[in-house]
TORKOL-4160 file (C-alpha; in steps of 0.2 Angstrom, whole numbers, padded with zeros to 4 digits, m for minus):
349
<pt num="1" X="0225" Y="m0075" Z="0320"/>
<pt num="2" X="0218" Y="m0071" Z="0337"/>
<pt num="3" X="0214" Y="m0054" Z="0344"/>
<pt num="4" X="0232" Y="m0050" Z="0351"/>
<pt num="5" X="0240" Y="m0054" Z="0335"/>
<pt num="6" X="0228" Y="m0040" Z="0327"/>
<pt num="7" X="0235" Y="m0029" Z="0339"/>
<pt num="8" X="0219" Y="m0029" Z="0350"/>
<pt num="9" X="0227" Y="m0031" Z="0368"/>
<pt num="10" X="0214" Y="m0032" Z="0381"/>
<pt num="11" X="0217" Y="m0025" Z="0399"/>
<pt num="12" X="0233" Y="m0022" Z="0409"/>
<pt num="13" X="0240" Y="m0037" Z="0415"/>
<pt num="14" X="0253" Y="m0048" Z="0404"/>
<pt num="15" X="0246" Y="m0065" Z="0397"/>
<pt num="16" X="0254" Y="m0082" Z="0400"/>
<pt num="17" X="0265" Y="m0089" Z="0386"/>
<pt num="18" X="0252" Y="m0097" Z="0376"/>
<pt num="19" X="0238" Y="m0084" Z="0382"/>
<pt num="20" X="0226" Y="m0099" Z="0386"/>
<pt num="21" X="0220" Y="m0109" Z="0400"/>
<pt num="22" X="0234" Y="m0121" Z="0398"/>
<pt num="23" X="0245" Y="m0108" Z="0404"/>
<pt num="24" X="0241" Y="m0114" Z="0422"/>
<pt num="25" X="0252" Y="m0129" Z="0424"/>
<pt num="26" X="0245" Y="m0145" Z="0422"/>
<pt num="27" X="0228" Y="m0140" Z="0414"/>
<pt num="28" X="0224" Y="m0149" Z="0398"/>
<pt num="29" X="0211" Y="m0147" Z="0385"/>
<pt num="30" X="0204" Y="m0160" Z="0371"/>
<pt num="31" X="0190" Y="m0157" Z="0358"/>
<pt num="32" X="0181" Y="m0171" Z="0349"/>
<pt num="33" X="0165" Y="m0172" Z="0336"/>
<pt num="34" X="0157" Y="m0184" Z="0326"/>
<pt num="35" X="0157" Y="m0174" Z="0309"/>
<pt num="36" X="0165" Y="m0158" Z="0306"/>
<pt num="37" X="0148" Y="m0148" Z="0307"/>
<pt num="38" X="0140" Y="m0156" Z="0322"/>
<pt num="39" X="0143" Y="m0150" Z="0340"/>
<pt num="40" X="0154" Y="m0162" Z="0349"/>
<pt num="41" X="0163" Y="m0164" Z="0366"/>
<pt num="42" X="0176" Y="m0153" Z="0374"/>
<pt num="43" X="0185" Y="m0160" Z="0390"/>
<pt num="44" X="0197" Y="m0151" Z="0403"/>
<pt num="45" X="0207" Y="m0160" Z="0414"/>
<pt num="46" X="0212" Y="m0149" Z="0429"/>
<pt num="47" X="0229" Y="m0158" Z="0431"/>
<pt num="48" X="0234" Y="m0171" Z="0417"/>
<pt num="49" X="0238" Y="m0187" Z="0424"/>
<pt num="50" X="0230" Y="m0185" Z="0441"/>
<pt num="51" X="0216" Y="m0196" Z="0447"/>
<pt num="52" X="0203" Y="m0182" Z="0450"/>
<pt num="53" X="0191" Y="m0195" Z="0460"/>
<pt num="54" X="0206" Y="m0200" Z="0471"/>
<pt num="55" X="0212" Y="m0183" Z="0472"/>
<pt num="56" X="0199" Y="m0170" Z="0470"/>
<pt num="57" X="0202" Y="m0151" Z="0468"/>
<pt num="58" X="0194" Y="m0137" Z="0476"/>
<pt num="59" X="0180" Y="m0127" Z="0465"/>
<pt num="60" X="0167" Y="m0114" Z="0466"/>
<pt num="61" X="0152" Y="m0109" Z="0455"/>
<pt num="62" X="0142" Y="m0095" Z="0450"/>
<pt num="63" X="0129" Y="m0088" Z="0439"/>
<pt num="64" X="0123" Y="m0073" Z="0434"/>
<pt num="65" X="0108" Y="m0080" Z="0425"/>
<pt num="66" X="0104" Y="m0099" Z="0425"/>
<pt num="67" X="0094" Y="m0103" Z="0411"/>
<pt num="68" X="0106" Y="m0117" Z="0408"/>
<pt num="69" X="0112" Y="m0134" Z="0413"/>
<pt num="70" X="0128" Y="m0140" Z="0422"/>
<pt num="71" X="0128" Y="m0157" Z="0432"/>
<pt num="72" X="0139" Y="m0157" Z="0448"/>
<pt num="73" X="0134" Y="m0140" Z="0453"/>
<pt num="74" X="0127" Y="m0145" Z="0470"/>
<pt num="75" X="0141" Y="m0156" Z="0474"/>
<pt num="76" X="0152" Y="m0140" Z="0472"/>
<pt num="77" X="0142" Y="m0131" Z="0481"/>
<pt num="78" X="0139" Y="m0142" Z="0496"/>
<pt num="79" X="0157" Y="m0150" Z="0497"/>
<pt num="80" X="0168" Y="m0136" Z="0488"/>
<pt num="81" X="0177" Y="m0148" Z="0477"/>
<pt num="82" X="0174" Y="m0159" Z="0462"/>
<pt num="83" X="0180" Y="m0176" Z="0457"/>
<pt num="84" X="0180" Y="m0178" Z="0437"/>
<pt num="85" X="0186" Y="m0168" Z="0423"/>
<pt num="86" X="0175" Y="m0155" Z="0416"/>
<pt num="87" X="0165" Y="m0158" Z="0401"/>
<pt num="88" X="0156" Y="m0148" Z="0390"/>
<pt num="89" X="0143" Y="m0150" Z="0375"/>
<pt num="90" X="0128" Y="m0146" Z="0367"/>
<pt num="91" X="0111" Y="m0144" Z="0378"/>
<pt num="92" X="0103" Y="m0159" Z="0371"/>
<pt num="93" X="0117" Y="m0171" Z="0375"/>
<pt num="94" X="0121" Y="m0167" Z="0393"/>
<pt num="95" X="0114" Y="m0184" Z="0398"/>
<pt num="96" X="0124" Y="m0192" Z="0383"/>
<pt num="97" X="0141" Y="m0186" Z="0390"/>
<pt num="98" X="0137" Y="m0188" Z="0408"/>
<pt num="99" X="0133" Y="m0207" Z="0405"/>
<pt num="100" X="0149" Y="m0208" Z="0393"/>
<pt num="101" X="0160" Y="m0200" Z="0407"/>
<pt num="102" X="0153" Y="m0212" Z="0421"/>
<pt num="103" X="0155" Y="m0226" Z="0410"/>
<pt num="104" X="0174" Y="m0222" Z="0406"/>
<pt num="105" X="0178" Y="m0215" Z="0424"/>
<pt num="106" X="0171" Y="m0230" Z="0432"/>
<pt num="107" X="0181" Y="m0241" Z="0422"/>
<pt num="108" X="0197" Y="m0234" Z="0426"/>
<pt num="109" X="0195" Y="m0232" Z="0444"/>
<pt num="110" X="0190" Y="m0249" Z="0452"/>
<pt num="111" X="0185" Y="m0240" Z="0469"/>
<pt num="112" X="0171" Y="m0231" Z="0461"/>
<pt num="113" X="0155" Y="m0241" Z="0465"/>
<pt num="114" X="0162" Y="m0253" Z="0477"/>
<pt num="115" X="0160" Y="m0256" Z="0495"/>
<pt num="116" X="0175" Y="m0246" Z="0499"/>
<pt num="117" X="0173" Y="m0231" Z="0485"/>
<pt num="118" X="0158" Y="m0222" Z="0480"/>
<pt num="119" X="0149" Y="m0216" Z="0465"/>
<pt num="120" X="0155" Y="m0201" Z="0453"/>
<pt num="121" X="0146" Y="m0185" Z="0448"/>
<pt num="122" X="0153" Y="m0179" Z="0432"/>
<pt num="123" X="0153" Y="m0161" Z="0428"/>
<pt num="124" X="0145" Y="m0159" Z="0412"/>
<pt num="125" X="0141" Y="m0140" Z="0406"/>
<pt num="126" X="0132" Y="m0135" Z="0390"/>
<pt num="127" X="0126" Y="m0121" Z="0378"/>
<pt num="128" X="0112" Y="m0123" Z="0364"/>
<pt num="129" X="0119" Y="m0125" Z="0345"/>
<pt num="130" X="0100" Y="m0130" Z="0340"/>
<pt num="131" X="0099" Y="m0116" Z="0328"/>
<pt num="132" X="0114" Y="m0123" Z="0317"/>
<pt num="133" X="0116" Y="m0141" Z="0321"/>
<pt num="134" X="0103" Y="m0155" Z="0318"/>
<pt num="135" X="0099" Y="m0160" Z="0336"/>
<pt num="136" X="0084" Y="m0169" Z="0330"/>
<pt num="137" X="0092" Y="m0181" Z="0319"/>
<pt num="138" X="0112" Y="m0178" Z="0320"/>
<pt num="139" X="0123" Y="m0190" Z="0330"/>
<pt num="140" X="0123" Y="m0189" Z="0348"/>
<pt num="141" X="0140" Y="m0189" Z="0358"/>
<pt num="142" X="0143" Y="m0207" Z="0364"/>
<pt num="143" X="0157" Y="m0215" Z="0374"/>
<pt num="144" X="0169" Y="m0215" Z="0361"/>
<pt num="145" X="0169" Y="m0197" Z="0357"/>
<pt num="146" X="0168" Y="m0193" Z="0375"/>
<pt num="147" X="0185" Y="m0205" Z="0376"/>
<pt num="148" X="0192" Y="m0195" Z="0363"/>
<pt num="149" X="0190" Y="m0178" Z="0370"/>
<pt num="150" X="0196" Y="m0185" Z="0387"/>
<pt num="151" X="0211" Y="m0194" Z="0380"/>
<pt num="152" X="0215" Y="m0181" Z="0368"/>
<pt num="153" X="0217" Y="m0168" Z="0381"/>
<pt num="154" X="0233" Y="m0159" Z="0380"/>
<pt num="155" X="0243" Y="m0145" Z="0387"/>
<pt num="156" X="0250" Y="m0132" Z="0374"/>
<pt num="157" X="0240" Y="m0121" Z="0361"/>
<pt num="158" X="0221" Y="m0123" Z="0363"/>
<pt num="159" X="0210" Y="m0126" Z="0347"/>
<pt num="160" X="0198" Y="m0111" Z="0347"/>
<pt num="161" X="0181" Y="m0107" Z="0337"/>
<pt num="162" X="0171" Y="m0120" Z="0331"/>
<pt num="163" X="0179" Y="m0136" Z="0338"/>
<pt num="164" X="0172" Y="m0149" Z="0350"/>
<pt num="165" X="0158" Y="m0142" Z="0360"/>
<pt num="166" X="0160" Y="m0125" Z="0351"/>
<pt num="167" X="0153" Y="m0132" Z="0336"/>
<pt num="168" X="0136" Y="m0123" Z="0331"/>
<pt num="169" X="0138" Y="m0110" Z="0344"/>
<pt num="170" X="0136" Y="m0090" Z="0339"/>
<pt num="171" X="0144" Y="m0074" Z="0345"/>
<pt num="172" X="0135" Y="m0059" Z="0341"/>
<pt num="173" X="0127" Y="m0064" Z="0325"/>
<pt num="174" X="0143" Y="m0072" Z="0319"/>
<pt num="175" X="0151" Y="m0089" Z="0323"/>
<pt num="176" X="0158" Y="m0092" Z="0339"/>
<pt num="177" X="0162" Y="m0106" Z="0350"/>
<pt num="178" X="0178" Y="m0109" Z="0361"/>
<pt num="179" X="0189" Y="m0095" Z="0366"/>
<pt num="180" X="0203" Y="m0094" Z="0379"/>
<pt num="181" X="0216" Y="m0082" Z="0386"/>
<pt num="182" X="0226" Y="m0079" Z="0402"/>
<pt num="183" X="0234" Y="m0068" Z="0413"/>
<pt num="184" X="0249" Y="m0068" Z="0425"/>
<pt num="185" X="0244" Y="m0060" Z="0443"/>
<pt num="186" X="0260" Y="m0058" Z="0452"/>
<pt num="187" X="0268" Y="m0077" Z="0455"/>
<pt num="188" X="0251" Y="m0084" Z="0450"/>
<pt num="189" X="0240" Y="m0088" Z="0434"/>
<pt num="190" X="0223" Y="m0087" Z="0430"/>
<pt num="191" X="0216" Y="m0093" Z="0414"/>
<pt num="192" X="0198" Y="m0093" Z="0406"/>
<pt num="193" X="0191" Y="m0105" Z="0394"/>
<pt num="194" X="0173" Y="m0100" Z="0386"/>
<pt num="195" X="0159" Y="m0108" Z="0377"/>
<pt num="196" X="0154" Y="m0093" Z="0368"/>
<pt num="197" X="0135" Y="m0093" Z="0362"/>
<pt num="198" X="0129" Y="m0077" Z="0366"/>
<pt num="199" X="0126" Y="m0058" Z="0360"/>
<pt num="200" X="0115" Y="m0047" Z="0350"/>
<pt num="201" X="0125" Y="m0042" Z="0335"/>
<pt num="202" X="0123" Y="m0022" Z="0337"/>
<pt num="203" X="0130" Y="m0024" Z="0354"/>
<pt num="204" X="0147" Y="m0030" Z="0349"/>
<pt num="205" X="0160" Y="m0021" Z="0359"/>
<pt num="206" X="0179" Y="m0023" Z="0355"/>
<pt num="207" X="0191" Y="m0015" Z="0367"/>
<pt num="208" X="0177" Y="m0001" Z="0373"/>
<pt num="209" X="0173" Y="0002" Z="0354"/>
<pt num="210" X="0154" Y="m0001" Z="0348"/>
<pt num="211" X="0159" Y="m0011" Z="0333"/>
<pt num="212" X="0142" Y="m0020" Z="0332"/>
<pt num="213" X="0133" Y="m0005" Z="0326"/>
<pt num="214" X="0144" Y="m0005" Z="0311"/>
<pt num="215" X="0145" Y="m0023" Z="0305"/>
<pt num="216" X="0129" Y="m0029" Z="0313"/>
<pt num="217" X="0120" Y="m0041" Z="0301"/>
<pt num="218" X="0102" Y="m0036" Z="0295"/>
<pt num="219" X="0099" Y="m0056" Z="0293"/>
<pt num="220" X="0108" Y="m0061" Z="0310"/>
<pt num="221" X="0095" Y="m0072" Z="0321"/>
<pt num="222" X="0091" Y="m0064" Z="0338"/>
<pt num="223" X="0098" Y="m0078" Z="0348"/>
<pt num="224" X="0103" Y="m0071" Z="0366"/>
<pt num="225" X="0111" Y="m0088" Z="0368"/>
<pt num="226" X="0122" Y="m0093" Z="0384"/>
<pt num="227" X="0141" Y="m0094" Z="0389"/>
<pt num="228" X="0148" Y="m0106" Z="0400"/>
<pt num="229" X="0164" Y="m0100" Z="0408"/>
<pt num="230" X="0178" Y="m0111" Z="0416"/>
<pt num="231" X="0191" Y="m0103" Z="0426"/>
<pt num="232" X="0207" Y="m0112" Z="0432"/>
<pt num="233" X="0221" Y="m0106" Z="0443"/>
<pt num="234" X="0237" Y="m0112" Z="0452"/>
<pt num="235" X="0234" Y="m0100" Z="0466"/>
<pt num="236" X="0230" Y="m0110" Z="0482"/>
<pt num="237" X="0212" Y="m0103" Z="0483"/>
<pt num="238" X="0197" Y="m0111" Z="0496"/>
<pt num="239" X="0180" Y="m0114" Z="0489"/>
<pt num="240" X="0173" Y="m0098" Z="0494"/>
<pt num="241" X="0186" Y="m0088" Z="0485"/>
<pt num="242" X="0184" Y="m0099" Z="0471"/>
<pt num="243" X="0165" Y="m0096" Z="0470"/>
<pt num="244" X="0170" Y="m0076" Z="0471"/>
<pt num="245" X="0183" Y="m0079" Z="0456"/>
<pt num="246" X="0169" Y="m0088" Z="0446"/>
<pt num="247" X="0159" Y="m0073" Z="0445"/>
<pt num="248" X="0172" Y="m0061" Z="0437"/>
<pt num="249" X="0170" Y="m0068" Z="0421"/>
<pt num="250" X="0153" Y="m0061" Z="0418"/>
<pt num="251" X="0162" Y="m0044" Z="0419"/>
<pt num="252" X="0172" Y="m0048" Z="0405"/>
<pt num="253" X="0157" Y="m0054" Z="0394"/>
<pt num="254" X="0148" Y="m0037" Z="0400"/>
<pt num="255" X="0163" Y="m0028" Z="0393"/>
<pt num="256" X="0159" Y="m0037" Z="0375"/>
<pt num="257" X="0141" Y="m0033" Z="0375"/>
<pt num="258" X="0133" Y="m0047" Z="0385"/>
<pt num="259" X="0118" Y="m0040" Z="0396"/>
<pt num="260" X="0112" Y="m0058" Z="0402"/>
<pt num="261" X="0097" Y="m0058" Z="0393"/>
<pt num="262" X="0081" Y="m0068" Z="0398"/>
<pt num="263" X="0084" Y="m0084" Z="0388"/>
<pt num="264" X="0104" Y="m0084" Z="0393"/>
<pt num="265" X="0113" Y="m0094" Z="0403"/>
<pt num="266" X="0130" Y="m0087" Z="0411"/>
<pt num="267" X="0137" Y="m0099" Z="0422"/>
<pt num="268" X="0153" Y="m0102" Z="0429"/>
<pt num="269" X="0165" Y="m0115" Z="0437"/>
<pt num="270" X="0182" Y="m0109" Z="0444"/>
<pt num="271" X="0194" Y="m0121" Z="0451"/>
<pt num="272" X="0212" Y="m0123" Z="0459"/>
<pt num="273" X="0224" Y="m0138" Z="0456"/>
<pt num="274" X="0234" Y="m0132" Z="0472"/>
<pt num="275" X="0231" Y="m0143" Z="0488"/>
<pt num="276" X="0231" Y="m0158" Z="0479"/>
<pt num="277" X="0239" Y="m0168" Z="0493"/>
<pt num="278" X="0227" Y="m0162" Z="0506"/>
<pt num="279" X="0211" Y="m0168" Z="0496"/>
<pt num="280" X="0219" Y="m0184" Z="0493"/>
<pt num="281" X="0207" Y="m0198" Z="0499"/>
<pt num="282" X="0222" Y="m0208" Z="0506"/>
<pt num="283" X="0231" Y="m0193" Z="0514"/>
<pt num="284" X="0235" Y="m0196" Z="0533"/>
<pt num="285" X="0224" Y="m0190" Z="0546"/>
<pt num="286" X="0207" Y="m0181" Z="0548"/>
<pt num="287" X="0215" Y="m0165" Z="0549"/>
<pt num="288" X="0225" Y="m0158" Z="0534"/>
<pt num="289" X="0235" Y="m0142" Z="0531"/>
<pt num="290" X="0231" Y="m0131" Z="0518"/>
<pt num="291" X="0240" Y="m0116" Z="0508"/>
<pt num="292" X="0228" Y="m0101" Z="0503"/>
<pt num="293" X="0230" Y="m0083" Z="0497"/>
<pt num="294" X="0223" Y="m0070" Z="0508"/>
<pt num="295" X="0207" Y="m0061" Z="0503"/>
<pt num="296" X="0215" Y="m0044" Z="0502"/>
<pt num="297" X="0228" Y="m0052" Z="0489"/>
<pt num="298" X="0215" Y="m0058" Z="0477"/>
<pt num="299" X="0213" Y="m0041" Z="0466"/>
<pt num="300" X="0225" Y="m0046" Z="0453"/>
<pt num="301" X="0218" Y="m0064" Z="0451"/>
<pt num="302" X="0200" Y="m0055" Z="0449"/>
<pt num="303" X="0206" Y="m0042" Z="0436"/>
<pt num="304" X="0216" Y="m0055" Z="0427"/>
<pt num="305" X="0200" Y="m0066" Z="0425"/>
<pt num="306" X="0190" Y="m0051" Z="0419"/>
<pt num="307" X="0203" Y="m0047" Z="0406"/>
<pt num="308" X="0205" Y="m0064" Z="0401"/>
<pt num="309" X="0186" Y="m0067" Z="0397"/>
<pt num="310" X="0185" Y="m0052" Z="0387"/>
<pt num="311" X="0199" Y="m0057" Z="0377"/>
<pt num="312" X="0193" Y="m0075" Z="0376"/>
<pt num="313" X="0176" Y="m0068" Z="0368"/>
<pt num="314" X="0187" Y="m0061" Z="0355"/>
<pt num="315" X="0198" Y="m0075" Z="0351"/>
<pt num="316" X="0183" Y="m0086" Z="0349"/>
<pt num="317" X="0174" Y="m0074" Z="0337"/>
<pt num="318" X="0191" Y="m0072" Z="0327"/>
<pt num="319" X="0195" Y="m0090" Z="0326"/>
<pt num="320" X="0177" Y="m0097" Z="0321"/>
<pt num="321" X="0173" Y="m0103" Z="0303"/>
<pt num="322" X="0157" Y="m0102" Z="0294"/>
<pt num="323" X="0144" Y="m0115" Z="0295"/>
<pt num="324" X="0130" Y="m0121" Z="0285"/>
<pt num="325" X="0116" Y="m0122" Z="0297"/>
<pt num="326" X="0106" Y="m0137" Z="0298"/>
<pt num="327" X="0090" Y="m0128" Z="0298"/>
<pt num="328" X="0095" Y="m0117" Z="0283"/>
<pt num="329" X="0101" Y="m0104" Z="0294"/>
<pt num="330" X="0120" Y="m0100" Z="0289"/>
<pt num="331" X="0132" Y="m0095" Z="0303"/>
<pt num="332" X="0145" Y="m0085" Z="0294"/>
<pt num="333" X="0163" Y="m0080" Z="0301"/>
<pt num="334" X="0164" Y="m0063" Z="0307"/>
<pt num="335" X="0173" Y="m0050" Z="0298"/>
<pt num="336" X="0188" Y="m0049" Z="0307"/>
<pt num="337" X="0197" Y="m0037" Z="0294"/>
<pt num="338" X="0182" Y="m0025" Z="0296"/>
<pt num="339" X="0182" Y="m0026" Z="0314"/>
<pt num="340" X="0202" Y="m0024" Z="0315"/>
<pt num="341" X="0201" Y="m0009" Z="0305"/>
<pt num="342" X="0187" Y="0000" Z="0314"/>
<pt num="343" X="0196" Y="m0002" Z="0331"/>
<pt num="344" X="0212" Y="0004" Z="0324"/>
<pt num="345" X="0202" Y="0019" Z="0316"/>
<pt num="346" X="0194" Y="0024" Z="0332"/>
<pt num="347" X="0212" Y="0023" Z="0342"/>
<pt num="348" X="0219" Y="0034" Z="0330"/>
<pt num="349" X="0205" Y="0047" Z="0332"/>
């Protein structure tokens, strides 16, 4: 059960029907892993069925603390768009997933690497699962695994917790991983998907309540961790507006107890799958017409992004299963019933 099913409703704006990033039309998510307990790959298609190299999408990026890595960031910052799906994996495997994605996408798009085309720069983000996964001897993601995540991407409900890239990730001393949520802001939708791997146990805050003070594990390792935030919207936003939107998940993380610690890497990408025709490589003319939301009409999307990020952290926490860590450190599922009981009691008081 997710946070909302337990009666924990974050914020004021309504969620989409699935309360997931896939409420943004066209967005699809896929997960794959070699084994049940070793970090794998999560792939997000900004618009399923769209050749993102032939028809890129506007994107913006932000970081509140950059001890992390994601390929493709300089292209997004320079050009304001990206040309591949977004991939997530464990920190040691960024290169493996990058190589796999390059091989797959090049094979599927004959103009890539040709005289009439160009190279691609896959977007690959990471968080570090090395407390719990055998990153020294475990299987690294290969092309087959990247293919499985990419081709398994679907709309509809999104698996959360210890799945895909989320395996081995922690959240406030408990198991974490993938979490997602969405909000409706007027006629548009904003969805957030997080790779949650951060938080000190005693700082866990649920809907403003200091839950971590009551349930923190004495044996929880001090892992500051990181969080990769992916924001999607169908609102027609320009790259500068998307960079502004990409900063908003960090406010949601802070509401759950993050302070972007020294070893943490809170980084984000926001994208819009609108304006596809204007970015198509074979479109007519050098000057293209664009739609855009006025800057003074962005507040609903900003608020929705903050609310969705806060709820996505809780959804990851509530969905995650226990994991026997490869280094002998167990990663335990959160005591969800205790958390819910505390929040209900404080609300009554």
